FIDO-452323 format. One record per residue (C-alpha): x, z, y. Coordinates in Angstrom, 1 decimal. Last residue first. Layout:
N
px,pz,py
X,Z,Y
...
This chain:
398
px,pz,py
-60.8,-50.7,-15.7
-57.7,-50.7,-13.5
-58.4,-51.2,-9.9
-58.2,-54.6,-8.2
-57.0,-56.1,-4.9
-54.5,-53.4,-3.9
-52.3,-54.9,-1.2
-48.5,-54.8,-1.1
-46.1,-53.8,1.6
-45.6,-50.2,0.5
-45.5,-51.3,-3.2
-42.4,-53.5,-2.4
-40.7,-50.8,-0.3
-41.3,-48.3,-3.1
-39.8,-50.7,-5.7
-36.8,-51.4,-3.5
-36.1,-47.6,-3.0
-36.4,-46.9,-6.8
-34.1,-49.8,-7.6
-31.5,-48.7,-5.1
-31.6,-45.2,-6.3
-31.3,-46.1,-10.0
-28.6,-48.8,-9.6
-25.9,-46.6,-11.2
-28.2,-46.1,-14.1
-27.6,-49.7,-15.3
-30.1,-51.6,-17.4
-33.2,-51.2,-15.3
-36.8,-51.2,-16.4
-39.6,-50.9,-13.9
-43.1,-49.5,-14.6
-45.8,-49.8,-11.9
-45.8,-53.7,-12.3
-46.4,-55.6,-9.1
-48.6,-58.7,-9.3
-47.3,-61.7,-7.4
-49.7,-63.3,-5.0
-47.2,-64.2,-2.3
-48.5,-61.4,-0.1
-47.7,-58.9,-2.9
-50.3,-57.6,-5.4
-51.1,-54.0,-6.4
-53.5,-53.5,-9.3
-51.9,-50.5,-11.0
-49.9,-47.7,-9.3
-49.8,-45.4,-12.2
-52.0,-42.3,-11.7
-50.5,-39.0,-10.5
-53.1,-38.3,-7.9
-50.7,-39.3,-5.1
-50.1,-42.7,-6.6
-47.4,-43.5,-9.2
-44.4,-45.8,-9.5
-42.6,-45.4,-12.9
-38.8,-46.0,-13.4
-37.4,-46.4,-16.9
-33.8,-46.7,-17.9
-32.2,-49.2,-20.3
-31.5,-49.7,-24.0
-33.3,-49.1,-27.3
-36.3,-47.0,-26.3
-36.1,-46.5,-22.5
-34.1,-43.7,-21.0
-35.6,-41.2,-18.7
-38.7,-40.8,-16.5
-37.2,-41.6,-13.1
-40.1,-41.3,-10.6
-41.2,-43.5,-7.7
-43.9,-41.8,-5.7
-46.4,-43.8,-3.6
-48.9,-42.6,-0.9
-46.4,-42.9,1.9
-42.9,-43.3,0.6
-41.7,-40.8,-2.0
-38.6,-40.7,-4.2
-38.1,-38.8,-7.4
-35.0,-37.9,-9.5
-35.8,-35.8,-12.5
-35.8,-32.0,-12.1
-32.1,-31.7,-11.7
-32.0,-34.8,-9.5
-34.0,-33.1,-6.8
-36.4,-35.2,-4.7
-35.8,-38.0,-2.2
-37.9,-38.7,0.8
-37.9,-42.4,1.9
-38.2,-42.8,5.6
-40.7,-45.5,6.8
-41.6,-49.1,6.3
-43.2,-50.9,3.3
-42.1,-54.4,2.9
-43.8,-57.8,3.7
-42.7,-61.3,2.7
-43.5,-64.7,4.2
-40.1,-65.2,5.8
-37.5,-63.0,4.1
-37.2,-59.3,5.1
-34.1,-57.3,6.1
-34.5,-53.5,6.1
-32.3,-53.1,2.9
-29.4,-54.9,4.8
-29.3,-52.1,7.4
-29.1,-49.4,4.7
-26.4,-51.4,3.0
-24.4,-51.6,6.2
-24.6,-47.8,6.7
-23.3,-47.3,3.1
-20.5,-49.7,3.7
-19.5,-47.9,6.9
-19.8,-44.6,5.1
-17.3,-45.7,2.4
-14.9,-47.1,4.9
-15.0,-43.9,7.0
-16.8,-43.3,10.3
-19.1,-45.8,11.9
-21.6,-48.6,11.6
-23.6,-49.6,14.7
-27.3,-49.5,15.7
-29.7,-51.1,18.2
-33.4,-51.1,17.3
-36.1,-52.0,19.8
-33.9,-54.7,21.3
-32.3,-55.3,24.6
-30.2,-58.5,24.5
-26.4,-58.2,24.7
-24.7,-59.5,27.9
-24.6,-56.0,29.4
-22.5,-54.8,26.4
-19.6,-57.1,27.3
-16.9,-54.5,27.6
-18.5,-52.4,24.8
-18.1,-55.4,22.4
-14.3,-55.5,23.2
-14.1,-51.7,22.7
-15.8,-52.2,19.3
-13.0,-54.7,18.4
-10.4,-52.2,19.6
-11.5,-49.5,17.2
-14.4,-50.4,14.9
-16.9,-53.3,14.4
-20.2,-53.6,12.6
-22.5,-53.9,15.5
-26.1,-54.2,14.4
-28.8,-55.6,16.6
-32.5,-55.7,15.9
-35.7,-57.3,17.3
-34.0,-60.5,18.3
-35.2,-63.7,20.0
-33.0,-66.8,19.7
-32.7,-69.9,21.9
-29.3,-69.0,23.2
-27.4,-66.3,21.3
-24.2,-68.1,20.6
-24.3,-69.9,24.0
-24.7,-66.6,25.8
-21.7,-65.2,24.0
-19.5,-68.2,24.9
-20.7,-68.1,28.6
-20.0,-64.4,28.9
-16.6,-64.9,27.2
-15.3,-67.6,29.6
-14.8,-65.4,32.6
-12.1,-63.3,30.8
-11.9,-59.9,32.4
-13.2,-58.0,29.5
-11.3,-60.2,27.1
-8.0,-59.4,28.9
-8.8,-55.7,29.0
-9.3,-55.8,25.2
-6.0,-57.6,24.7
-4.3,-55.0,26.9
-5.7,-52.3,24.6
-3.5,-53.6,21.9
-3.7,-55.2,18.4
-6.7,-57.5,18.4
-6.3,-59.9,15.4
-6.2,-63.6,15.7
-8.8,-65.8,14.0
-8.7,-68.9,11.7
-11.0,-71.8,10.9
-13.4,-69.4,9.3
-14.0,-67.9,12.7
-15.5,-71.1,14.1
-18.0,-71.2,11.3
-18.9,-67.6,11.7
-19.6,-68.1,15.4
-17.0,-66.8,17.9
-16.7,-64.1,20.5
-13.3,-63.4,22.0
-10.0,-65.0,21.0
-8.6,-61.6,20.0
-11.5,-61.2,17.6
-15.3,-60.8,17.7
-17.5,-62.4,15.1
-21.1,-63.3,15.8
-23.8,-63.8,13.1
-27.4,-64.6,13.8
-29.6,-63.9,10.7
-31.2,-66.8,8.7
-28.4,-66.7,6.1
-29.5,-63.2,5.2
-32.6,-64.7,3.4
-31.6,-63.5,-0.1
-28.9,-60.8,0.1
-25.7,-61.7,-1.8
-24.0,-63.1,1.4
-24.3,-59.9,3.3
-22.6,-57.7,0.8
-19.8,-60.3,0.5
-19.5,-60.4,4.3
-18.8,-56.7,4.7
-15.0,-56.5,4.4
-13.8,-53.1,5.5
-10.0,-52.9,6.1
-8.9,-49.3,6.2
-5.3,-49.6,5.1
-4.3,-51.5,8.2
-1.1,-53.4,7.8
-1.2,-54.9,11.3
-4.4,-56.9,10.6
-2.5,-60.0,9.9
-0.6,-58.4,7.1
-3.9,-56.9,5.7
-5.4,-60.4,5.8
-7.9,-61.1,8.5
-11.2,-63.1,8.5
-13.1,-60.7,6.1
-15.9,-60.3,8.6
-15.3,-56.6,8.8
-11.6,-57.3,9.8
-12.7,-59.8,12.5
-15.2,-57.4,13.9
-18.8,-58.2,13.2
-21.9,-58.6,15.4
-25.1,-59.0,13.5
-28.3,-60.1,15.2
-31.7,-59.9,13.4
-34.8,-61.9,14.3
-34.4,-64.6,11.6
-33.9,-61.9,9.0
-37.4,-60.7,9.5
-37.5,-56.9,10.2
-38.3,-53.9,8.1
-39.7,-50.9,10.1
-37.3,-48.4,11.6
-36.8,-45.1,9.6
-34.3,-46.3,6.9
-31.3,-45.4,9.0
-28.5,-47.3,10.7
-26.0,-45.3,12.8
-26.8,-44.5,16.3
-25.6,-46.5,19.4
-22.9,-44.8,21.5
-20.1,-47.3,20.7
-22.7,-50.0,21.5
-22.8,-48.8,25.1
-26.0,-47.0,26.2
-28.1,-48.8,28.9
-28.2,-48.7,32.7
-24.6,-49.6,33.5
-23.6,-50.3,37.1
-22.1,-46.9,37.7
-19.2,-47.8,40.1
-20.4,-46.2,42.3
-22.6,-43.5,43.9
-25.6,-44.6,45.9
-27.7,-41.6,45.0
-31.2,-42.2,43.9
-30.6,-41.6,40.1
-28.8,-38.4,40.8
-31.8,-37.0,42.7
-31.6,-36.8,46.5
-31.6,-33.2,47.9
-34.7,-32.1,49.8
-36.1,-30.2,46.9
-32.8,-28.5,46.4
-32.8,-27.3,50.0
-36.2,-25.7,49.6
-35.1,-24.0,46.3
-32.0,-22.8,48.0
-33.9,-21.1,50.8
-36.5,-19.6,48.5
-33.7,-18.2,46.2
-31.7,-16.7,49.1
-34.6,-15.0,50.8
-33.5,-11.5,50.0
-29.8,-12.3,50.6
-27.4,-10.2,48.6
-27.1,-12.8,45.8
-25.9,-15.5,48.2
-25.8,-19.0,46.8
-24.2,-22.0,48.5
-22.7,-23.7,45.4
-19.3,-22.1,46.0
-21.1,-18.7,45.9
-22.6,-19.4,42.5
-19.3,-20.8,41.3
-17.5,-17.6,42.1
-20.4,-15.6,40.6
-20.1,-17.5,37.3
-16.3,-17.0,37.3
-16.7,-13.2,37.9
-19.2,-13.0,35.0
-16.8,-14.9,32.8
-13.9,-12.5,33.7
-16.0,-9.5,33.1
-16.4,-10.5,29.4
-20.0,-9.9,28.4
-22.1,-6.7,27.8
-25.4,-7.7,26.2
-28.6,-8.8,27.8
-27.8,-12.4,27.1
-28.9,-13.9,30.5
-27.9,-11.0,32.7
-24.4,-10.8,31.0
-23.9,-14.5,31.4
-24.6,-14.4,35.2
-28.2,-15.0,36.3
-28.6,-15.9,40.0
-32.1,-17.3,40.4
-32.3,-21.1,40.5
-32.4,-23.3,43.5
-30.7,-26.3,41.8
-27.6,-26.0,44.0
-27.0,-22.3,43.2
-27.7,-22.8,39.5
-25.3,-25.8,39.3
-22.5,-23.8,40.9
-23.1,-20.8,38.7
-23.1,-23.0,35.5
-20.0,-24.8,36.7
-18.1,-21.5,37.1
-19.4,-20.5,33.7
-17.9,-23.6,32.2
-14.7,-23.1,34.1
-14.4,-19.5,32.7
-14.7,-20.8,29.2
-12.2,-23.6,29.8
-9.5,-21.6,31.6
-9.9,-20.9,35.4
-7.1,-21.7,37.8
-9.4,-21.4,40.8
-9.2,-24.8,42.5
-8.0,-27.1,39.6
-9.8,-25.4,36.7
-13.0,-24.6,38.5
-13.0,-28.0,40.1
-12.7,-29.6,36.6
-15.7,-27.7,35.4
-17.6,-28.6,38.7
-17.2,-32.3,37.8
-18.7,-31.6,34.4
-21.7,-30.0,36.1
-22.0,-32.8,38.5
-22.5,-35.3,35.7
-19.9,-37.3,33.8
-20.2,-40.9,32.8
-18.2,-42.5,35.6
-15.5,-43.6,33.1
-13.0,-41.3,34.8
-15.4,-38.4,34.8
-16.0,-38.9,31.0
-12.3,-39.0,30.4
-11.7,-35.9,32.5
-14.3,-34.0,30.4
-12.7,-35.1,27.1
-9.3,-34.1,28.4
-10.6,-30.7,29.5
-12.2,-30.1,26.1
-9.1,-31.2,24.2
-6.8,-29.0,26.3
-9.1,-26.0,25.8
-9.1,-26.4,22.1
-5.3,-27.0,22.0
-4.7,-23.8,23.9
-7.1,-21.9,21.6
-5.3,-23.2,18.5
-1.9,-22.2,20.0
-3.2,-18.7,20.8
-4.6,-18.3,17.3
-1.3,-19.4,15.7
0.6,-17.0,18.0
-1.7,-14.1,17.1
-1.2,-15.0,13.4
2.6,-14.9,13.7
2.6,-11.7,15.8
0.4,-10.0,13.1
2.5,-11.2,10.1
5.0,-8.3,10.3
2.2,-5.7,10.7
0.3,-7.1,7.8
3.5,-7.2,5.7
4.2,-3.6,6.5
0.7,-2.6,5.6
1.0,-4.3,2.2
4.4,-2.6,1.7
2.9,0.8,2.4
0.0,0.0,0.0
């Protein structure tokens, strides 16, 4: 026990140094993130106040945040409520002092009886952020880098009304050597080509030469390697005309950007040229997740003359037998079939088999599906639910 206590005492300075270094890195990251948002004209007045607290009062990150909270409360006409008053528990005196400093800098006076009424009147006379003539904020839509990842919530869309923007690596136009030896090349074109009807979608490839059609990209593309290349594309007066020509005469309901890194930055630089659609998404994160996101997007594609059920599929527990629900339908894995294969049964809410459903093409849907490979279980269950969701029940079983 004595040796254990001695080891703890000996390690304490090391652990304290590690914690101090982690705290220093956390604050540096937070300040750097805030500075970047301000530099890109994306930060609000609260983030600007955080940097003023650091620069003018030498506050650390936590104190700068409280300084910004106090400044914002004073300018918005709110009652003075330091952290201790809001939480009701004793708080670090340093944070309370930072809040009060920001409150005074924002024009607040906690000792004035009419302070709240005066500041509330002044706040009502102040112009709203949207009415201020601050520049250079010319953007009124989120950049593609801020678009959400694909999900199965949006309704299925006809392939002819879908736009896919691919980076050169995702389009499979670059070899590993051409792509600067990247180990994370994601080739999505084979997944797209095996989907019926996908040839009707509009495809655009972005590379060092700018925006190209798929046929132009096949002839050979150049990789984007530096941020200077992105800046060159952003300032190139030819790119808007090229992108406009690629999209001319088409109406879109969905856009998917499957590009990462510098290629995504190049798309961001020309975001104002992209059409506004009801669904705008992008793939992200690791190679496996990018492919998973792309498959979700592919599953929402519909050929001309077909209908699919829309909505989020809710999955049940595998331990009790995998189930999936969409609307009134439930797809259930019922085990192996006699001989070889695996059985999936589609049922209604009352537990009956989904008999008598017909697609818009007149094909009768069978409530029992047989698959040979269990790895395709989830995909087959989802496809069957979508098919039944878009079908019509013309007859009931006798």
